[in-house]
Structure formats: structure tokens, C-alpha cells
C-alpha positions as CSV (number, residue, x, y, z in Angstrom):
1,M,4.0,-8.9,2.6
2,D,0.0,-10.2,2.6
3,Q,-1.5,-6.8,2.3
4,R,-4.3,-7.2,4.6
5,I,-3.1,-4.7,6.9
6,D,-5.2,-1.9,8.8
7,T,-3.4,1.6,7.8
8,T,-4.5,3.1,10.7
9,T,-1.7,3.6,13.1
10,K,-1.3,4.3,16.4
11,I,0.9,5.7,19.2
12,A,1.8,3.5,22.1
13,V,3.7,4.6,25.1
14,F,6.0,2.7,27.8
15,K,7.1,5.5,30.4
16,G,6.9,8.2,28.3
17,R,8.5,7.3,25.4
18,K,6.3,6.9,22.2
19,M,6.1,4.0,20.0
20,R,4.4,3.4,16.9
21,K,2.0,0.1,16.4
22,T,0.0,-1.1,13.8
23,I,-2.9,-3.6,12.9
24,Y,-1.1,-6.4,10.7
25,N,-3.3,-9.7,10.2
26,N,-5.5,-8.9,13.5
27,E,-2.3,-8.5,15.4
28,W,-0.1,-5.4,16.5
29,W,3.2,-4.7,14.8
30,F,5.5,-2.5,16.7
31,S,8.3,-0.4,15.3
32,V,11.7,-2.0,15.8
33,I,13.3,1.3,15.8
34,D,10.9,3.0,18.5
35,I,11.8,-0.3,20.6
36,V,15.3,-0.2,20.2
37,E,15.1,3.7,21.4
38,A,13.5,3.2,24.4
39,L,15.2,0.6,25.6
40,T,18.6,1.9,25.3
41,G,18.4,5.5,24.9
42,T,20.5,5.6,22.2
43,E,20.5,8.7,19.7
44,R,21.4,6.8,16.9
45,P,18.3,4.2,16.8
46,R,18.6,3.2,13.8
47,K,22.6,2.6,13.6
48,Y,22.1,0.4,17.2
49,W,19.2,-1.8,15.2
50,G,21.3,-2.4,11.7
51,D,23.9,-3.7,13.8
52,L,22.4,-5.6,16.0
53,K,19.9,-7.1,13.3
54,K,23.4,-8.1,11.8
55,K,24.5,-9.8,15.1
56,I,21.2,-11.3,15.1
57,I,21.6,-13.1,12.2
58,D,24.9,-14.2,12.6
59,E,23.9,-16.0,15.8
60,G,21.8,-18.3,13.7
61,Y,18.9,-16.8,14.0
62,F,17.3,-15.9,10.7
63,E,13.8,-16.4,11.6
64,V,13.7,-13.3,13.4
65,S,15.0,-11.2,10.2
66,E,12.0,-13.5,8.6
67,N,9.1,-12.3,10.9
68,I,10.5,-8.8,10.4
69,G,8.4,-6.3,8.2
70,Q,8.2,-3.3,6.5
71,L,5.0,-1.6,7.1
72,K,4.1,2.0,6.3
73,L,3.9,4.0,9.9
74,L,3.6,8.1,10.4
75,A,7.1,9.8,10.5
76,N,7.8,13.3,12.6
77,D,7.1,15.0,9.3
78,G,3.3,14.2,9.0
79,K,3.7,11.6,6.0
80,Q,4.6,8.1,6.6
81,Y,7.0,5.6,5.3
82,L,7.9,2.0,5.2
83,T,9.5,1.4,8.4
84,D,10.4,-2.5,9.9
85,C,8.2,-3.8,12.2
86,A,7.6,-6.9,13.9
87,N,4.8,-8.8,16.5
88,T,4.5,-9.7,19.8
89,E,6.7,-12.3,19.8
90,T,9.6,-11.5,17.5
91,I,10.0,-8.5,19.4
92,F,10.0,-10.3,22.8
93,R,13.4,-12.1,20.9
94,I,14.7,-9.2,19.9
95,I,14.4,-7.8,23.6
96,Q,16.7,-10.7,24.8
97,S,19.5,-9.7,22.1
98,I,19.0,-5.9,24.3
99,P,21.1,-5.4,27.8
100,S,18.8,-3.0,29.3
101,P,17.4,-2.7,33.0
102,K,14.5,-1.6,31.2
103,A,13.6,-4.9,29.3
104,E,11.5,-7.3,32.1
105,P,9.3,-3.9,32.5
106,F,8.8,-3.2,28.8
107,K,8.2,-6.6,28.1
108,R,5.4,-6.8,31.1
109,W,4.7,-3.7,28.9
110,L,4.3,-5.5,25.8
111,A,2.3,-8.7,26.7
112,R,-0.1,-6.4,28.2
113,V,-0.8,-4.8,25.7
114,G,-1.2,-8.0,22.6
115,Y,-3.4,-9.5,25.2
116,E,-5.8,-6.2,25.1
117,R,-5.2,-6.6,21.3
118,V,-6.6,-10.2,21.6
119,K,-9.2,-9.7,23.8
120,E,-10.7,-6.7,21.4
121,I,-10.7,-9.5,19.1
122,E,-12.4,-11.6,20.9
123,D,-14.9,-9.2,21.7
124,P,-15.1,-5.8,19.2
125,E,-17.4,-4.1,22.1
126,L,-14.2,-3.3,24.0
127,A,-12.0,-1.7,21.2
128,T,-15.4,0.7,21.0
129,K,-15.7,0.8,24.8
130,R,-12.1,1.9,24.8
131,T,-12.2,4.3,21.9
132,K,-14.9,6.3,24.2
133,A,-13.4,6.3,27.1
134,L,-9.7,8.0,25.1
135,Y,-12.7,10.5,23.6
136,K,-13.8,11.5,26.8
137,A,-10.7,11.6,28.3
138,K,-9.3,14.2,26.2
139,G,-12.8,16.4,26.7
140,Y,-14.9,15.7,24.0
141,D,-19.1,15.3,25.1
142,E,-21.3,12.3,24.7
143,A,-23.3,13.4,21.7
144,W,-20.3,14.2,20.1
145,I,-18.3,10.5,20.6
146,E,-21.8,9.2,19.2
147,K,-21.2,10.7,15.7
148,R,-18.0,10.2,16.0
149,M,-18.3,6.4,16.9
150,R,-21.1,6.2,14.0
151,G,-18.8,7.5,11.7
152,I,-16.1,5.4,12.4
153,A,-18.1,2.3,11.5
154,I,-19.3,3.8,8.3
155,R,-15.6,4.5,7.4
156,E,-15.2,0.9,8.1
157,T,-17.9,-0.4,6.1
158,L,-16.7,1.6,2.9
159,T,-13.7,0.7,3.4
160,D,-14.5,-2.9,3.6
161,E,-16.8,-2.4,0.4
162,W,-13.7,-1.4,-1.5
163,Q,-11.4,-4.1,-0.8
164,R,-14.0,-6.8,-1.9
165,R,-14.7,-4.8,-4.6
166,G,-10.9,-4.7,-6.2
167,V,-9.8,-1.4,-4.4
168,R,-7.0,-2.6,-2.1
169,Q,-4.1,-0.2,-2.7
170,E,-3.5,2.9,0.4
171,K,-2.7,5.1,-2.0
172,E,-6.1,4.6,-4.0
173,Y,-8.6,4.5,-0.5
174,A,-6.9,8.1,-0.4
175,I,-7.7,9.0,-3.6
176,L,-11.3,7.7,-2.9
177,T,-11.2,9.5,0.0
178,A,-10.5,12.9,-1.0
179,E,-13.1,12.3,-4.1
180,I,-16.0,11.7,-1.5
181,S,-14.8,15.0,0.6
182,K,-14.1,17.1,-2.7
183,A,-17.8,16.7,-3.8
184,A,-19.2,16.9,0.3
185,F,-17.0,20.0,1.5
186,D,-15.8,21.6,-1.9
187,M,-12.1,20.6,0.3
188,T,-10.0,17.2,-0.2
189,P,-9.2,16.3,3.5
190,S,-5.5,18.1,3.1
191,E,-6.8,21.5,1.9
192,Y,-9.7,20.6,4.8
193,K,-6.6,20.3,7.1
194,K,-5.0,23.4,6.0
195,F,-8.3,25.2,6.3
196,K,-8.6,24.5,9.8
197,G,-5.1,25.1,10.9
198,L,-4.1,21.2,11.5
199,K,-0.9,19.8,10.7
200,R,-0.5,15.7,12.5
201,E,-3.7,15.3,14.0
202,N,-6.7,13.9,13.1
203,L,-9.0,15.7,10.7
204,R,-12.1,13.7,11.9
205,D,-11.6,14.3,16.1
206,H,-11.7,18.3,14.8
207,M,-14.9,18.2,12.7
208,D,-18.3,19.3,14.9
209,D,-21.3,17.8,14.8
210,L,-22.4,19.0,11.2
211,E,-19.4,18.7,10.0
212,L,-19.2,14.9,10.9
213,I,-23.1,14.5,9.8
214,F,-22.5,15.2,6.3
215,N,-19.0,13.9,6.4
216,M,-21.1,10.6,7.1
217,L,-23.8,11.3,4.3
218,G,-20.9,11.0,1.8
219,E,-19.3,7.9,2.9
220,A,-22.5,5.9,3.6
221,A,-23.9,7.6,-0.1
222,T,-20.8,5.7,-1.7
223,T,-21.4,2.6,-0.1
224,E,-24.9,2.5,-1.2
225,I,-24.1,3.3,-4.2
226,A,-21.1,1.0,-5.1
227,Q,-23.5,-1.8,-3.9
228,N,-26.7,-0.7,-5.8
229,K,-24.0,0.0,-8.9
230,D,-21.9,-3.0,-8.5
231,A,-18.8,-1.0,-9.0
232,L,-15.6,-2.9,-9.6
233,G,-12.1,-1.9,-9.4
234,F,-10.4,1.6,-8.9
235,S,-12.3,3.8,-12.0
236,E,-15.8,2.7,-11.6
237,N,-15.3,3.1,-7.4
238,K,-14.0,6.6,-8.4
239,D,-17.3,7.2,-9.9
240,A,-19.2,6.3,-6.8
241,A,-17.1,8.3,-4.4
242,Q,-17.3,11.3,-6.7
243,K,-21.4,10.7,-6.8
244,G,-21.7,9.8,-3.1
245,G,-19.7,12.6,-2.1
246,G,-21.9,14.8,-4.2
247,V,-25.2,13.4,-2.2
248,A,-23.7,15.6,1.0
249,G,-22.1,18.5,-1.0
250,K,-25.7,19.1,-2.7
251,A,-27.5,18.6,1.1
252,R,-24.8,20.8,2.6
253,K,-25.4,23.6,-0.2
254,D,-29.6,23.4,0.5
255,L,-28.8,23.7,5.0
256,E,-26.3,26.4,3.7
257,K,-28.5,28.3,1.8
258,K,-31.7,27.6,4.0
259,S,-29.7,28.4,7.5
260,G,-27.2,31.5,5.8
261,K,-24.5,29.9,7.3
262,K,-21.8,27.6,5.9
263,V,-21.1,24.0,7.2
264,S,-17.5,24.4,7.4
265,V,-15.8,26.0,10.5
266,R,-12.1,26.8,10.9
267,G,-11.5,26.1,14.6
268,N,-10.3,23.1,16.0
269,Y,-13.1,21.5,17.7
270,L,-11.5,21.2,21.3
271,H,-9.6,24.0,21.4
272,E,-11.2,27.0,19.4
273,P,-14.6,28.0,19.4
274,Q,-16.6,26.8,16.8
275,S,-18.3,29.8,14.6
276,R,-20.0,29.3,11.3
277,K,-19.6,32.3,8.8
278,K,-22.7,34.1,7.6
279,I,-22.5,33.3,4.0
280,K,-22.7,36.8,2.4
């Protein structure tokens, strides 16, 4: 399959059941397994889907099988695995083959979710408003939300730049991100999550103002360096990531020296009080 994938996966909820989805070619693609489980209530959704897929093919609907793609989605163990996914149109065809009283309300829900994505593509400001509303509902204040939204924009600019410069694999994105974080905070993202006591939570959603600011600085500096140096390919962009993260790291250390306190905090932003350790 074409690799134009938004690697950010999200969770949709239908009547209390979680369903994973991701953006692929500018539309929502849903986990088939999750939808089968939501509609049937079976404890063996993978087997049910395997049998159903065979039945659909036997009935001559080969296009359904051809329109199933394996995309990486987050699993319960916190890792991403290739999972059978389909867009709204193909999911509708699959639903028609599942005898379930939940089918009709599920179709309406699915159509609404798909429509919302179409509207967001036409007007990106809607997606921004939706994200802000979600953060506000979780208890974040307006000042933090504005910084977080700015950080998202800076991150998107960076990943777009990487793609233009020949960095395409998800693994390479992760390595470059780790290089920026290591240079900026002396911790990779996985080490930072462990430092904060996080598991599957989003690290940036648990950063406070200063952490977000230095994270943005590292990524914005990386973009600037990659552009000015005309970095091409993974190796040159890795060097730019190290230097960009280093800009933030140098600024962080300077602030810590002058303030006498560490920038990185252990607490989770919403759930634990933030306190900065004094440098001894």
C-alpha cells in the first residue's frame, strides 16, 4: 500500500466500545477487528473476522478483500502492530455481512465520523477547534492549550520537512525524534515517559509550559537547520536533529543554571502537582 500515512492513531468510541482509527490518504481507516468486536460482542473477533472475510470472498466480493489494508495501530501493550483496516465505504460493506441489531446505529455513527473528517479536510480550522475542545474537556487551561497547539503545528512542519527530504519510514521518524529529545532533555521520549511514570499516555500532553517550550524550540531549530543545510536523506537529517535538539539543550541548561531549578518535572501535568527540583 501507498505509504502516505498519518502515523498518529486515535481512538473512536461507539456506545462505550473503543475502536482504533488512523488517517490514510486523507480519510479515516478503521480497525476491522475492533468493529467486528463492537458489533458482535464475540470474544474471538480475529477468528470471526477471518471466517467472515473468507465468506465475503466466496460470495464473489473480491474488491472488499482488495480494499483491506494493513496499517500500524496501537495495541494494548503500548506497541504498534500491522492491523487489518478499511475506509468507511469498505467498512459499510463488511457491516452488511454481519447480522447484528447494532448495524444501523453503527452505520449512522460511522457516516458521521467520516463526514467530520471530510469537513476537517475542507476547513482545517475545524480540526484545530475540535482538538482544543478535547483538551479543555480534559481540564487543561487555555494558556497550556495554546502552547500545545503551537507545538503540534511545529511538529507537523518538521515531519513535512523530513518527508520532503527523503525521510519516509516510521522507524526513521522515531529515531530522529529521539535524537532531538536526547539533545534537548538528556532523555529519549521512552526514557522521558519512564521518568514521568507514563505508560501509554502521550508524553507531550504531560509536559508543562517550560517543557513544551523547549520541545518546540528543539523541533523548530531542527527544521531551520535542515532547510539551511539542505539536509537530504536519513543521515544528514539525523545530524540536523542532533544540532537542533542541541540548541534547545543549551538553552535549557542555561536557564537551569540561572534559575537553579531543573526544567524537566516528574509529575503528570493534570494528575500530579508539578514541582521543579533545585539543582544541588
